N, C-alpha and C positions, 0 to 999 in steps of 0.2 A: 638277439642279434645272431646271424648266421655268416659263418666265415666259408668264402669260396675259395677252393684251392687255386693257386697261381697258375698251374698247369691247364685248368679248365678255362680260365680267363685268356691265356695266351692263345689256346686251340681255338677258342670262339673268335678271337681277334683275327687268326690267320685265316679261318673260314670265312669271315666277313670280307677279309683283303682278297682272297682267292675269289669270292664270287662277284665283288666289284671288278677285279681285274678280267673275269671271264665276261662280265657285262660290257666293260669297255672294249674287250677284244671282239665280241659280236657286233657293237655299235661301228667299230672300226671296220670289220668285215663287210658291214651293210653298207658302207660308204660314207661314214662321218656322222655328224650329230643329227638328232631326230628331226623330222621334217615339222615346218610350222603348221599351226591349224589352218584348215582351208578358208578360203575367203566366204564371206556371207553371200547367200544368193541374192540376185538383184532386186527382186520386189522386197523382200524384208528390209535389206539395207537402203533402198529407196525410201520406204515409209519412215525409216527411223531417221534419215537426213531430212526429210520433209518436215517431220514434227519437230525436230530440233531447230531447223531454221525457221520454222513458223513462230516458234514460242520465242526465240532469240529477237526477231525482227518486229514482233507485234508492237512493242512499245515504241521502238525508234522509227518505224515506218508509218504508223497509223497518222501522225500529224502530217506528214508529206504526202499522203493520200488525200487528205483534206485540201491540201494545196493544189494537188493535180486536179481534183474534182471542181474547186473553185475557179481554176484557171480554164478549164474547159467551158463552164458555164458562162464565165466571163467573156470567152471569145464568142460564144453564140449570141450573147446579148449584144457584143458589138456588131456582129454581122448582120443582126435583125434590122438594123438601120440601113443597110446596104441591099440586102437580099430580101425579097418579098416573098417568094415560094418557088414552088416547081423543082426542077431537078437541081437547082442551086441550093436550095434548102435542104434537101435530102442530103446533098454532098457535105453541107456544113455540119448538120447533125449527126451523121455518120462519121465524118472525120473527126469532130470533137470527142465523140464517145471512144474511138480507138485511140484517140490521143492519150487518155488516161492509161491505156495499157503501155503505150509507148514510154510515158513517163516513169513508170515503176518498173516494167520488164525490162526495157532497154536502159534507160539513163542510170537507175539505182543498182541495177545488177552489174553494169559496167564498173560503177564506183566500188561496189562490194568485192568483186573479184579483184579489182586493181588493188585495193588496200590488203585483200587476203594475201595476195602473191608478195607485195612489198613488206608485210609484217611478218611473214614466215608462217602464216596460217595454213598454207598448204602442207607443210611439214606434219602439222598435227593430223590431217586427213590422210596422209601417206602412211602413217603408223597404223592406221585403222584398217581392219579385214574387210574394206568395202570397196566396191568397184569404182573406177572414176566416172562411169556413166551416171551412178547412183548419186555421186556428188552434185554433178551438174545438174541432172533432171530434179534432184530434191531441192536445190536452192532455186532453180528456175520455176519449179512449181510453187514452192512457197510465195516468192516474189509475185508471181502471176495471179495466185489468190488473192492478193490485196487489192486486186484491180476490180474484182466482181462488184462491190457495192458502189464504187464511183462510176464505173462505166454505166450500170444500171440507172443510176441517178442521173446522170448525164442525158442519156438517151431519153427517158421518160420526160425530163424538163426540157430538151429540145424538141421533142415532139409537140409538147403542148405549147411551147413558144411559137413554133412554125406551123401549128395546126396541122400535124401529119398524123396519120392513124397509128393507133398503139396496138393494132390486131397481132401483127407478126414479130414484135419484139422479142418473142420466144427464142429467135435465132441467135440472140446473144448468147445463149446456151452453147453454141458452136462457135460463134466469132470470138469470143474471149479466150478459150483455151488454145484455139488454133492460131490466132493472132499473137497470142502470148507466147506461144512456144516459138514461132518464128522470131519475134523480136527479143524474147528471152535468151534463146541460144546466140543470137547476134550480139547482144550485150555482154554475154559471159565470154564469148570470144574476143571481143575488144578489152575487156578487163584483163584476160588472160594473156593475150598477146602483147599488150602495151608495156613497153620497158620501164615504165614509171606510172605510179598511180596518178599524178596530174594528167598525164597524157590520156589515161583511161577515162578520166572525168571528162576530158575535153571530147573524147570520141562519144562518150554517151550523150552529151550536151548538143553535139552537132546532129548525131542521130535523132533526138527527139525534135530539134529545129526542122530537120527534114520531113518528119511525120507530121508536124504542125503546118509547114508551107505547103507540102505537097498533097497532104490528106485533107486538110481543112477547105482550102480554096478550091473552087469548082474546076474540074479539068478542062472545060472548053475554054477557060479564061487563062490558062498557062501557055506560054510560048512553046514552040515545037521542041526544041532540046530539053527544056524543062519537063515537058510531058513524057519523054522517054526515060529521064530519070525517075520520074513518078512510077513508071512501069517496074522499075528495078527494086523499089522499095516494098518489102515484105508487107508492111502493114495496109498498102493500097488495096491489095485484094480483100482484106477484112472489111476495109471502108466500102469497096464496091459492093460487097456480099450484104451488107447491112442497108446500104442505100437502095438496092433494088427492092428490098422488102417493104418499102414504104410505098410502092406502087399499089394501085387498087387491085391488079392481077400480076403478081410478081412473076418473073421469068424463073422458075425454080432451078432449071437445067443450068442457066447461067450462075445462079447463086451457088448450085453445087461445085461447078467448076471453079469459082473463086475461092471456095473453101478448100477444094482439093489442092489448089496452088498454095494456100496457106499451110496446108499439112505437109506438103512436099518440101516447101522451103524450112518449115520447122524442123523437119528430120534431118535435113541437111545442115542447118544451122546448128543444132544440137550436136550432130557428129563432129562439126568442126569444133564447138566448144569442148567437147570430151578430148578431142586430140590436142587442143591448145592445153588442157589441164594436165595431160600426160606429160606433154612437153614441158611444162612449167614446174611440174612436180619432181622431176628427175634432176633439175638444175640446182 
């Protein structure tokens, strides 16, 4: 056992105290406490939020995806007794396919963000070093991903049911993400701006009903004022783009224009949803 002199211990304590005081003084001179770690970059944080949302929603949302697909297929079977073919058949198949996207990306996402805001879940994301855009885009992308199999099954089933060509169904690769982005941004904005989760659910249901009535029914059978409302619905342009590809010789410039409108609306709606997230997170 070694004995350390008391003077050495007291001197060491004084030196430690002096160094601590000196570091505190330097921190005070530098302007206060040390800064927090910088926020994560957009793409890595977006990928992390997307994977988390995808794994969280996989179990709960897959049964609802079956419901959405069954609903769209049932609508096509019902319309088969009314519509024989031609442009009306193309509108029914395209509208029913995009309806799957509307059910998940608009309706379910509005409910999710409404419940997240009411339950204080936004506080959890506010403590993470991620950008608001990453949270909105990650959740929207995860929910839109669930629409891929249902939309493909509905489009193939409708094409066989109404004897439409399957040649250009590859356009779903563009229709699903662009329509999903536009509708997901709208659904997220509804959920974040609604003061109560019940109102967010109501807005999501109304949006899906609008996509059903204005997207599945042929445009030439709608009254004039309702036709103008159809032009304001983001999913309309995805429906039009998909319906044009069922022609023998599609007008690809018109298809590209419709998809461009979907992309522009998607950017605007996701920007509004990001603003709504910032607004809801600081309250």
